C-alpha positions in Angstrom: -8.6 2.4 -1.4 -12.2 4.1 -0.8 -12.9 7.3 -2.5 -12.9 9.4 0.8 -8.9 8.1 1.5 -8.5 9.4 -2.5 -9.6 12.7 -1.7 -7.9 13.0 1.4 -4.6 12.2 -0.3 -5.3 14.5 -3.0 -5.8 17.7 -0.4 -2.3 16.4 1.2 -0.6 16.3 -2.1 -2.4 19.8 -3.1 -1.4 21.3 0.0 2.3 20.2 0.3 2.8 21.6 -3.2 1.2 25.1 -2.4 3.2 25.6 0.5 6.3 24.2 -1.6 7.5 21.9 0.9 9.0 18.6 -0.3 8.0 15.3 0.5 10.9 14.6 2.8 10.4 17.6 4.7 6.7 17.0 5.2 7.4 13.9 6.5 10.2 14.9 8.8 7.8 17.8 10.2 5.4 15.0 10.8 7.5 12.5 12.5 7.3 9.6 10.2 9.5 8.2 7.3 9.2 9.7 4.1 8.0 6.7 2.5 5.0 6.2 5.0 4.4 9.8 4.0 4.5 8.7 0.4 2.2 5.9 0.8 -0.4 8.0 2.4 -0.2 11.1 -0.1 -0.9 8.1 -3.0 -4.3 7.2 -1.6 -3.2 3.5 -1.7 -2.8 3.3 2.0 -4.9 4.1 4.9 -4.3 7.2 6.6 -4.4 7.0 10.2 -6.5 9.8 11.7 -3.4 11.0 14.0 -1.2 11.4 11.1 -4.1 13.9 9.7 -4.2 16.1 12.7 -0.2 16.3 12.7 -0.2 17.0 8.9 -2.9 19.7 9.4 -0.4 21.5 12.3 2.7 21.0 9.8 0.3 22.4 6.8 -1.0 25.3 9.1 -4.5 24.2 8.5 -7.6 22.8 10.6 -7.6 19.1 10.3 -10.9 19.4 8.9 -9.4 20.7 6.0 -7.6 17.8 5.1 -10.3 15.5 6.3 -13.2 17.0 4.9 -11.8 19.7 2.1 -13.5 22.5 4.1 -12.1 25.0 7.2 -14.1 25.3 10.5 -15.8 28.6 10.8 -17.1 28.6 14.6 -15.0 30.2 17.7 -17.3 30.2 20.2 -19.0 26.7 20.1 -19.7 24.0 18.1 -22.8 21.5 18.5 -22.6 18.2 17.3 -25.9 16.3 17.4 -26.2 12.5 18.1 -25.4 10.8 15.1 -24.5 13.7 13.1 -20.8 14.3 13.3 -18.7 14.2 9.8 -18.4 10.6 9.2 -14.8 9.7 8.2 -14.4 6.3 7.3 -11.0 5.5 6.3 -11.1 1.3 6.2 -14.0 -1.0 6.4 -12.6 -1.9 9.8 -12.8 1.9 11.4 -15.4 4.3 11.1 -14.6 8.0 12.8 -17.4 10.4 13.4 -15.9 13.6 14.1 -17.3 15.7 16.8 -15.5 19.1 16.6 -14.9 19.6 12.7 -16.5 23.0 12.8 -14.8 24.6 15.5 -11.7 27.0 14.6 -8.2 26.2 16.5 -9.4 23.2 18.3 -6.9 22.1 20.9 -7.9 18.6 20.6 -9.8 16.1 18.0 -12.7 14.3 19.6 -14.1 11.3 17.9 -16.7 8.8 18.0 -14.5 5.8 16.6 -16.2 1.9 15.7 -14.1 -0.5 15.4 -15.6 -3.5 13.5 -14.5 -7.2 14.5 -12.2 -8.9 12.3 -11.7 -12.5 11.6 -7.8 -11.6 11.6 -6.0 -11.1 15.0 -3.5 -9.2 13.2 -3.3 -5.8 14.9 -1.9 -2.6 13.0 0.4 -0.4 15.1 0.8 3.1 14.7 2.9 6.0 16.5 2.5 9.6 16.9 3.7 12.6 18.7 1.1 13.7 21.6 -1.6 11.5 23.7 -4.6 9.9 23.2 -8.0 9.5 25.5 -10.2 6.8 24.6 -13.3 5.5 26.7 -15.5 2.5 25.6 -19.0 3.1 25.2 -20.1 -0.2 23.6 -18.6 -3.5 23.5 -14.8 -4.7 24.2 -11.8 -3.4 22.9 -8.6 -5.2 23.1 -5.5 -2.3 22.9 -2.2 -3.1 22.3 0.3 -0.3 23.8 4.0 -0.7 24.0 3.5 -4.5 24.1 1.1 -5.2 26.4 -2.8 -6.0 26.2 -5.1 -4.2 27.7 -8.7 -5.2 27.5 -11.3 -2.3 28.0 -15.1 -3.0 28.7 -17.9 -0.3 28.4 -17.3 2.3 30.9 -13.3 1.7 30.7 -11.0 4.4 29.9 -7.3 5.1 29.1 -5.1 7.9 28.8 -1.6 7.1 27.2 1.4 8.4 25.4 0.7 8.0 21.5 4.6 7.8 20.9 4.1 4.5 22.1 3.1 1.4 19.3 -0.5 1.2 19.8 -3.2 -0.6 18.0 -6.7 -2.1 18.8 -9.1 -5.0 17.8 -12.8 -5.4 18.7 -13.4 -8.7 20.8 -16.4 -11.1 21.0 -17.2 -10.8 17.7 -19.1 -7.6 17.7 -18.3 -4.0 17.1 -16.5 -1.5 19.4 -17.6 2.2 19.7 -15.4 4.4 21.9 -14.9 8.1 22.7 -11.3 9.2 21.5 -9.6 12.5 21.9 -6.6 13.2 20.5 -4.1 15.8 21.6 
């Protein structure tokens, strides 16, 4: 795994230890199996962005504390200039650009997500409490939600229950870029 994931995993483990929580307690609070949580904490597995948002709530910190290792400081507004948001590259296929990392107590986590095309058409599905909004900015996205495959093109958007198994693929051999809000 990449260095950024290893650092996030260290922060997960450190916060859990500091709060004197067991892996079982943390996994239960985040609504995931303990085995999955331990994979995330090991730094040897991809860590979904939605999990990081849920874990931050569980630990009583801002998502940026887990993702970037710092706490946000702004409470009136947070301005992110084009192309300047904090980059979170969990794996080669996905790149997240955080758009509100400096705003304290944000009620949503907005990102620009870039998904690279891959040869395999296998989709990694995940679930998490809450809802998501995605709007395609460039390219074509195949989004699988609850076993249904939906194709979104530039300008298309979708709002869905994130507790449904969901995953995505970039179509047409080109990267897809979309705006995502995790609630």
